[in-house]
ZADO-1210 file (C-alpha; in nm, 4 decimals, padded with zeros to 6 digits):
<atoms>
<atom x="00.0055" y="00.0057" z="-00.0326" code="UNK" pos="1"/>
<atom x="00.1083" y="00.3349" z="-00.0906" code="UNK" pos="2"/>
<atom x="00.2582" y="00.5705" z="00.1519" code="UNK" pos="3"/>
<atom x="00.0229" y="00.8418" z="00.1142" code="UNK" pos="4"/>
<atom x="-00.2422" y="00.5829" z="00.1550" code="UNK" pos="5"/>
<atom x="-00.1225" y="00.4905" z="00.4886" code="UNK" pos="6"/>
<atom x="-00.1077" y="00.8126" z="00.5800" code="UNK" pos="7"/>
<atom x="-00.4715" y="00.9616" z="00.4783" code="UNK" pos="8"/>
<atom x="-00.7010" y="00.6834" z="00.3370" code="UNK" pos="9"/>
<atom x="-00.9721" y="00.9567" z="00.3854" code="UNK" pos="10"/>
<atom x="-00.8217" y="01.1813" z="00.1095" code="UNK" pos="11"/>
<atom x="-00.7664" y="00.9261" z="-00.1145" code="UNK" pos="12"/>
<atom x="-01.1462" y="00.7789" z="-00.0576" code="UNK" pos="13"/>
<atom x="-01.2278" y="01.1997" z="-00.1377" code="UNK" pos="14"/>
<atom x="-00.9908" y="01.2114" z="-00.4548" code="UNK" pos="15"/>
<atom x="-01.2016" y="00.8850" z="-00.5561" code="UNK" pos="16"/>
<atom x="-01.5479" y="01.0399" z="-00.5352" code="UNK" pos="17"/>
<atom x="-01.4717" y="01.3810" z="-00.6635" code="UNK" pos="18"/>
<atom x="-01.2356" y="01.2602" z="-00.9623" code="UNK" pos="19"/>
<atom x="-01.4183" y="00.9802" z="-01.1213" code="UNK" pos="20"/>
<atom x="-01.6918" y="00.9686" z="-01.3428" code="UNK" pos="21"/>
<atom x="-01.6417" y="00.6534" z="-01.5609" code="UNK" pos="22"/>
<atom x="-01.8607" y="00.4632" z="-01.7566" code="UNK" pos="23"/>
<atom x="-01.7054" y="00.1581" z="-01.6121" code="UNK" pos="24"/>
<atom x="-01.8034" y="00.0954" z="-01.1953" code="UNK" pos="25"/>
<atom x="-01.4667" y="-00.1218" z="-01.1543" code="UNK" pos="26"/>
<atom x="-01.2446" y="00.1634" z="-01.2866" code="UNK" pos="27"/>
<atom x="-01.3296" y="00.3707" z="-00.9370" code="UNK" pos="28"/>
<atom x="-01.3183" y="00.1091" z="-00.7198" code="UNK" pos="29"/>
<atom x="-01.0322" y="00.1509" z="-00.4775" code="UNK" pos="30"/>
<atom x="-00.8149" y="-00.1177" z="-00.6268" code="UNK" pos="31"/>
<atom x="-00.7974" y="00.0089" z="-00.8941" code="UNK" pos="32"/>
<atom x="-00.7217" y="00.3814" z="-00.7665" code="UNK" pos="33"/>
<atom x="-00.3020" y="00.4869" z="-00.6534" code="UNK" pos="34"/>
<atom x="-00.2007" y="00.7359" z="-00.4739" code="UNK" pos="35"/>
<atom x="00.1379" y="00.8480" z="-00.4073" code="UNK" pos="36"/>
<atom x="00.3948" y="01.1243" z="-00.4364" code="UNK" pos="37"/>
<atom x="00.6070" y="01.1890" z="-00.7195" code="UNK" pos="38"/>
<atom x="00.7917" y="01.4785" z="-00.9320" code="UNK" pos="39"/>
<atom x="00.7112" y="01.5766" z="-01.2419" code="UNK" pos="40"/>
<atom x="00.9383" y="01.5423" z="-01.5588" code="UNK" pos="41"/>
<atom x="00.8081" y="01.7805" z="-01.8382" code="UNK" pos="42"/>
<atom x="00.9607" y="01.9729" z="-02.1430" code="UNK" pos="43"/>
<atom x="00.8291" y="02.2751" z="-02.3208" code="UNK" pos="44"/>
<atom x="00.4843" y="02.2905" z="-02.2993" code="UNK" pos="45"/>
<atom x="00.4209" y="01.9562" z="-02.1291" code="UNK" pos="46"/>
<atom x="00.6531" y="01.7827" z="-02.3618" code="UNK" pos="47"/>
<atom x="00.7762" y="01.4658" z="-02.2823" code="UNK" pos="48"/>
<atom x="00.5202" y="01.4771" z="-01.9624" code="UNK" pos="49"/>
<atom x="00.5656" y="01.2124" z="-01.6685" code="UNK" pos="50"/>
<atom x="00.5959" y="01.2170" z="-01.3053" code="UNK" pos="51"/>
<atom x="00.8650" y="01.0019" z="-01.1308" code="UNK" pos="52"/>
<atom x="00.6687" y="00.8410" z="-00.7881" code="UNK" pos="53"/>
<atom x="00.8555" y="00.7723" z="-00.4901" code="UNK" pos="54"/>
<atom x="00.7517" y="00.4227" z="-00.5036" code="UNK" pos="55"/>
<atom x="01.0379" y="00.3982" z="-00.8043" code="UNK" pos="56"/>
<atom x="00.8376" y="00.4111" z="-01.1471" code="UNK" pos="57"/>
<atom x="00.7403" y="00.6606" z="-01.3159" code="UNK" pos="58"/>
<atom x="00.3501" y="00.7190" z="-01.4677" code="UNK" pos="59"/>
<atom x="00.2881" y="00.8841" z="-01.8375" code="UNK" pos="60"/>
<atom x="-00.0527" y="01.0598" z="-01.8756" code="UNK" pos="61"/>
<atom x="-00.3245" y="00.9546" z="-02.0872" code="UNK" pos="62"/>
<atom x="-00.5329" y="01.2184" z="-02.0386" code="UNK" pos="63"/>
<atom x="-00.2209" y="01.5239" z="-02.1067" code="UNK" pos="64"/>
<atom x="-00.4960" y="01.7862" z="-02.2177" code="UNK" pos="65"/>
<atom x="-00.6330" y="01.7291" z="-01.8375" code="UNK" pos="66"/>
<atom x="-00.3835" y="01.8581" z="-01.6690" code="UNK" pos="67"/>
<atom x="-00.2828" y="02.2611" z="-01.6069" code="UNK" pos="68"/>
<atom x="00.0739" y="02.2342" z="-01.7520" code="UNK" pos="69"/>
<atom x="00.1023" y="02.5626" z="-01.6593" code="UNK" pos="70"/>
<atom x="00.0976" y="02.4868" z="-01.3311" code="UNK" pos="71"/>
<atom x="00.2449" y="02.1939" z="-01.3278" code="UNK" pos="72"/>
<atom x="00.5772" y="02.2013" z="-01.4533" code="UNK" pos="73"/>
<atom x="00.9245" y="02.0542" z="-01.4436" code="UNK" pos="74"/>
<atom x="01.0374" y="01.9364" z="-01.1022" code="UNK" pos="75"/>
<atom x="00.6860" y="02.0217" z="-00.9482" code="UNK" pos="76"/>
<atom x="00.6437" y="01.7667" z="-00.6220" code="UNK" pos="77"/>
<atom x="00.3168" y="01.6697" z="-00.6354" code="UNK" pos="78"/>
<atom x="00.0461" y="01.3776" z="-00.4552" code="UNK" pos="79"/>
<atom x="-00.0747" y="01.2146" z="-00.7252" code="UNK" pos="80"/>
<atom x="-00.3856" y="00.9879" z="-00.7744" code="UNK" pos="81"/>
<atom x="-00.4034" y="00.7467" z="-01.0347" code="UNK" pos="82"/>
<atom x="-00.5185" y="00.4626" z="-01.2798" code="UNK" pos="83"/>
<atom x="-00.2986" y="00.2715" z="-01.4502" code="UNK" pos="84"/>
<atom x="-00.4134" y="00.1770" z="-01.7712" code="UNK" pos="85"/>
<atom x="-00.1120" y="-00.0032" z="-01.9474" code="UNK" pos="86"/>
<atom x="00.1058" y="-00.3058" z="-01.9135" code="UNK" pos="87"/>
<atom x="00.4411" y="-00.2000" z="-01.7478" code="UNK" pos="88"/>
<atom x="00.7303" y="-00.0637" z="-02.0157" code="UNK" pos="89"/>
<atom x="01.1193" y="-00.0221" z="-01.8962" code="UNK" pos="90"/>
<atom x="01.2396" y="00.3132" z="-02.0325" code="UNK" pos="91"/>
<atom x="01.6272" y="00.3878" z="-01.9962" code="UNK" pos="92"/>
<atom x="01.5877" y="00.1453" z="-01.7119" code="UNK" pos="93"/>
<atom x="01.2835" y="00.2647" z="-01.5451" code="UNK" pos="94"/>
<atom x="00.9794" y="00.1158" z="-01.5190" code="UNK" pos="95"/>
<atom x="00.6665" y="00.2878" z="-01.6858" code="UNK" pos="96"/>
<atom x="00.3116" y="00.2569" z="-01.6675" code="UNK" pos="97"/>
<atom x="00.0478" y="00.4489" z="-01.9027" code="UNK" pos="98"/>
<atom x="-00.2180" y="00.5627" z="-01.6379" code="UNK" pos="99"/>
<atom x="-00.4995" y="00.7802" z="-01.6334" code="UNK" pos="100"/>
<atom x="-00.4189" y="01.0971" z="-01.3388" code="UNK" pos="101"/>
<atom x="-00.7551" y="01.1486" z="-01.1492" code="UNK" pos="102"/>
<atom x="-00.6069" y="01.4242" z="-00.9820" code="UNK" pos="103"/>
<atom x="-00.2944" y="01.6468" z="-00.8256" code="UNK" pos="104"/>
<atom x="-00.1647" y="01.8689" z="-00.5845" code="UNK" pos="105"/>
<atom x="00.1033" y="02.0630" z="-00.4989" code="UNK" pos="106"/>
<atom x="00.3523" y="02.0204" z="-00.2488" code="UNK" pos="107"/>
<atom x="00.5447" y="02.3065" z="-00.1273" code="UNK" pos="108"/>
<atom x="00.8752" y="02.1773" z="-00.2436" code="UNK" pos="109"/>
<atom x="01.1971" y="02.4130" z="-00.1414" code="UNK" pos="110"/>
<atom x="01.5520" y="02.3953" z="-00.0721" code="UNK" pos="111"/>
<atom x="01.7304" y="02.4482" z="00.2368" code="UNK" pos="112"/>
<atom x="01.7645" y="02.8396" z="00.3712" code="UNK" pos="113"/>
<atom x="02.0335" y="03.0063" z="00.5184" code="UNK" pos="114"/>
<atom x="01.9548" y="03.1672" z="00.8451" code="UNK" pos="115"/>
<atom x="02.0470" y="03.5255" z="00.8684" code="UNK" pos="116"/>
<atom x="01.9257" y="03.8539" z="01.0853" code="UNK" pos="117"/>
<atom x="01.7671" y="03.9930" z="00.7729" code="UNK" pos="118"/>
<atom x="01.5507" y="03.7027" z="00.7839" code="UNK" pos="119"/>
<atom x="01.4934" y="03.5771" z="01.0919" code="UNK" pos="120"/>
<atom x="01.1876" y="03.7690" z="01.1689" code="UNK" pos="121"/>
<atom x="01.0316" y="03.6155" z="00.8762" code="UNK" pos="122"/>
<atom x="01.1091" y="03.2794" z="00.9593" code="UNK" pos="123"/>
<atom x="00.9516" y="03.2922" z="01.2628" code="UNK" pos="124"/>
<atom x="00.9586" y="03.0407" z="01.5882" code="UNK" pos="125"/>
<atom x="00.6010" y="02.9283" z="01.6456" code="UNK" pos="126"/>
<atom x="00.5356" y="02.5663" z="01.7196" code="UNK" pos="127"/>
<atom x="00.4609" y="02.2625" z="01.5009" code="UNK" pos="128"/>
<atom x="00.4128" y="01.9414" z="01.5116" code="UNK" pos="129"/>
<atom x="00.6025" y="01.6563" z="01.3101" code="UNK" pos="130"/>
<atom x="00.3612" y="01.4117" z="01.2558" code="UNK" pos="131"/>
<atom x="00.6090" y="01.1836" z="01.0334" code="UNK" pos="132"/>
<atom x="00.9292" y="01.2406" z="00.7797" code="UNK" pos="133"/>
<atom x="01.1096" y="01.0343" z="00.5797" code="UNK" pos="134"/>
<atom x="01.4264" y="01.0606" z="00.2932" code="UNK" pos="135"/>
<atom x="01.2991" y="00.9992" z="-00.1254" code="UNK" pos="136"/>
<atom x="01.6671" y="01.0027" z="-00.2839" code="UNK" pos="137"/>
<atom x="01.7768" y="01.3965" z="-00.2179" code="UNK" pos="138"/>
<atom x="01.4397" y="01.4913" z="-00.0797" code="UNK" pos="139"/>
<atom x="01.3101" y="01.5407" z="00.3106" code="UNK" pos="140"/>
<atom x="00.9192" y="01.4684" z="00.3259" code="UNK" pos="141"/>
<atom x="00.7553" y="01.5978" z="00.6520" code="UNK" pos="142"/>
<atom x="00.3748" y="01.5853" z="00.7589" code="UNK" pos="143"/>
<atom x="00.3360" y="01.8149" z="00.9865" code="UNK" pos="144"/>
<atom x="00.0124" y="01.9530" z="01.1702" code="UNK" pos="145"/>
<atom x="00.0011" y="02.2897" z="01.3196" code="UNK" pos="146"/>
<atom x="-00.3339" y="02.5400" z="01.4490" code="UNK" pos="147"/>
<atom x="-00.4304" y="02.8237" z="01.2109" code="UNK" pos="148"/>
<atom x="-00.7191" y="02.9892" z="01.1166" code="UNK" pos="149"/>
<atom x="-00.6752" y="03.1826" z="00.7405" code="UNK" pos="150"/>
<atom x="-00.3338" y="03.3222" z="00.7028" code="UNK" pos="151"/>
<atom x="-00.0527" y="03.1531" z="00.5039" code="UNK" pos="152"/>
<atom x="00.1644" y="02.9789" z="00.7571" code="UNK" pos="153"/>
<atom x="00.5638" y="02.9754" z="00.6151" code="UNK" pos="154"/>
<atom x="00.7721" y="02.6700" z="00.6642" code="UNK" pos="155"/>
<atom x="01.1545" y="02.6576" z="00.6245" code="UNK" pos="156"/>
<atom x="01.4331" y="02.4082" z="00.6726" code="UNK" pos="157"/>
<atom x="01.7333" y="02.6530" z="00.7824" code="UNK" pos="158"/>
<atom x="02.0848" y="02.6295" z="00.8590" code="UNK" pos="159"/>
<atom x="02.4014" y="02.8196" z="00.9861" code="UNK" pos="160"/>
<atom x="02.5263" y="03.0322" z="00.6680" code="UNK" pos="161"/>
<atom x="02.8645" y="02.9415" z="00.5537" code="UNK" pos="162"/>
<atom x="03.0172" y="02.6867" z="00.3695" code="UNK" pos="163"/>
<atom x="02.9745" y="02.2797" z="00.5606" code="UNK" pos="164"/>
<atom x="03.2758" y="02.1221" z="00.6320" code="UNK" pos="165"/>
<atom x="03.3721" y="01.7982" z="00.7519" code="UNK" pos="166"/>
<atom x="03.3720" y="01.9619" z="01.0735" code="UNK" pos="167"/>
<atom x="03.0354" y="02.0355" z="01.0892" code="UNK" pos="168"/>
<atom x="02.8826" y="01.6652" z="01.0696" code="UNK" pos="169"/>
<atom x="02.6315" y="01.6232" z="01.1886" code="UNK" pos="170"/>
<atom x="02.4462" y="01.9038" z="00.9793" code="UNK" pos="171"/>
<atom x="02.2509" y="02.0871" z="01.1933" code="UNK" pos="172"/>
<atom x="01.8989" y="02.1903" z="01.0666" code="UNK" pos="173"/>
<atom x="01.5954" y="02.3403" z="01.2311" code="UNK" pos="174"/>
<atom x="01.2758" y="02.3229" z="01.0923" code="UNK" pos="175"/>
<atom x="01.1105" y="02.6527" z="01.1982" code="UNK" pos="176"/>
<atom x="00.7193" y="02.8039" z="01.1277" code="UNK" pos="177"/>
<atom x="00.5390" y="03.1587" z="01.1247" code="UNK" pos="178"/>
<atom x="00.2072" y="03.1476" z="01.1625" code="UNK" pos="179"/>
<atom x="00.1811" y="03.5101" z="01.0768" code="UNK" pos="180"/>
<atom x="-00.0359" y="03.5895" z="01.3813" code="UNK" pos="181"/>
<atom x="-00.3048" y="03.3498" z="01.2739" code="UNK" pos="182"/>
<atom x="-00.5597" y="03.2562" z="01.4921" code="UNK" pos="183"/>
<atom x="-00.5847" y="02.9378" z="01.6101" code="UNK" pos="184"/>
<atom x="-00.9010" y="02.7927" z="01.5379" code="UNK" pos="185"/>
<atom x="-00.8443" y="02.4421" z="01.4207" code="UNK" pos="186"/>
<atom x="-00.5445" y="02.2125" z="01.3287" code="UNK" pos="187"/>
<atom x="-00.4458" y="02.2049" z="01.0051" code="UNK" pos="188"/>
<atom x="-00.2117" y="01.9653" z="00.8774" code="UNK" pos="189"/>
<atom x="00.0717" y="01.9998" z="00.5423" code="UNK" pos="190"/>
<atom x="00.3176" y="01.8081" z="00.3165" code="UNK" pos="191"/>
<atom x="00.6202" y="01.9959" z="00.2567" code="UNK" pos="192"/>
<atom x="00.9330" y="01.8865" z="00.0827" code="UNK" pos="193"/>
<atom x="01.2904" y="02.0268" z="00.1403" code="UNK" pos="194"/>
<atom x="01.5690" y="01.9140" z="-00.1438" code="UNK" pos="195"/>
<atom x="01.8742" y="01.8616" z="-00.0020" code="UNK" pos="196"/>
<atom x="02.0847" y="01.8925" z="-00.3367" code="UNK" pos="197"/>
<atom x="02.3153" y="02.2124" z="-00.2228" code="UNK" pos="198"/>
<atom x="02.4425" y="02.0076" z="00.0520" code="UNK" pos="199"/>
<atom x="02.6656" y="01.8229" z="-00.1137" code="UNK" pos="200"/>
<atom x="02.9930" y="01.8350" z="-00.0227" code="UNK" pos="201"/>
<atom x="03.2642" y="01.6723" z="-00.2311" code="UNK" pos="202"/>
<atom x="03.4545" y="01.4035" z="-00.2283" code="UNK" pos="203"/>
<atom x="03.1895" y="01.2583" z="00.0137" code="UNK" pos="204"/>
<atom x="02.8832" y="01.0418" z="-00.1097" code="UNK" pos="205"/>
<atom x="02.6946" y="01.0767" z="00.2295" code="UNK" pos="206"/>
<atom x="02.6359" y="01.3696" z="00.4693" code="UNK" pos="207"/>
<atom x="02.4730" y="01.2891" z="00.7927" code="UNK" pos="208"/>
<atom x="02.2118" y="01.5572" z="00.9725" code="UNK" pos="209"/>
<atom x="02.0091" y="01.6381" z="01.2559" code="UNK" pos="210"/>
<atom x="01.6735" y="01.7875" z="01.1875" code="UNK" pos="211"/>
<atom x="01.5389" y="01.9490" z="01.4795" code="UNK" pos="212"/>
<atom x="01.1652" y="02.1607" z="01.5736" code="UNK" pos="213"/>
<atom x="00.9821" y="02.2397" z="01.8834" code="UNK" pos="214"/>
<atom x="00.6840" y="02.0889" z="01.9350" code="UNK" pos="215"/>
<atom x="00.3570" y="02.2675" z="02.1048" code="UNK" pos="216"/>
<atom x="00.4175" y="02.1541" z="02.4305" code="UNK" pos="217"/>
<atom x="00.7421" y="02.3202" z="02.4248" code="UNK" pos="218"/>
<atom x="00.9201" y="01.9500" z="02.3656" code="UNK" pos="219"/>
<atom x="01.1808" y="01.9509" z="02.0751" code="UNK" pos="220"/>
<atom x="01.1523" y="01.6923" z="01.7944" code="UNK" pos="221"/>
<atom x="01.4703" y="01.5325" z="01.6823" code="UNK" pos="222"/>
<atom x="01.5517" y="01.2979" z="01.3788" code="UNK" pos="223"/>
<atom x="01.8699" y="01.2116" z="01.2419" code="UNK" pos="224"/>
<atom x="01.9162" y="01.0982" z="00.8622" code="UNK" pos="225"/>
<atom x="02.1744" y="01.0199" z="00.6202" code="UNK" pos="226"/>
<atom x="02.1184" y="01.2012" z="00.2805" code="UNK" pos="227"/>
<atom x="02.3418" y="00.9690" z="00.0112" code="UNK" pos="228"/>
<atom x="02.4350" y="01.0919" z="-00.3095" code="UNK" pos="229"/>
</atoms>
């Protein structure tokens, strides 16, 4: 079962209800619908569009005309709900399937920031709850929970400025949250992915790091990971 299905079966069911409109009712059964995280590869005007899903293969939409290719461009991180409609083929060593895309959602995808005095206020220091964390290649992924109402919240992963050296390992990273003075009316949830590519050191094939965050009860969240490249 896909990670997203483990995280949110309700989310998947909602996608199914909203997206399925096939003549064959079996097409809409949960057994034929897959939900996964992925990264879009696309050329100009959607040329050679495909989604590399985290389970290790790619899917090629058979309904590309129904996808907003101006929004879902190259290197956009997504949650994709899809139905496989073709047999597996292997292209450039990667398994590939034709699929109908039932729904796409963008996932916040950004790099690691150097925290400086100029951006300290905008980064914020509001509490946040880490529900789940996992890695995929160069991507560090979080499922987060926080309280809010109507404001846009800022979420960043930051490090001390300067060149990373061997002496800095394990590299200290901090997950920071700015709620922009939003009312804490109800619990909210978000997925965010951070690109670790810029943290690579020469003459090494991996980098050890520690991510810290502050939860709502004041306790510190800590996660130790290894970025292999």
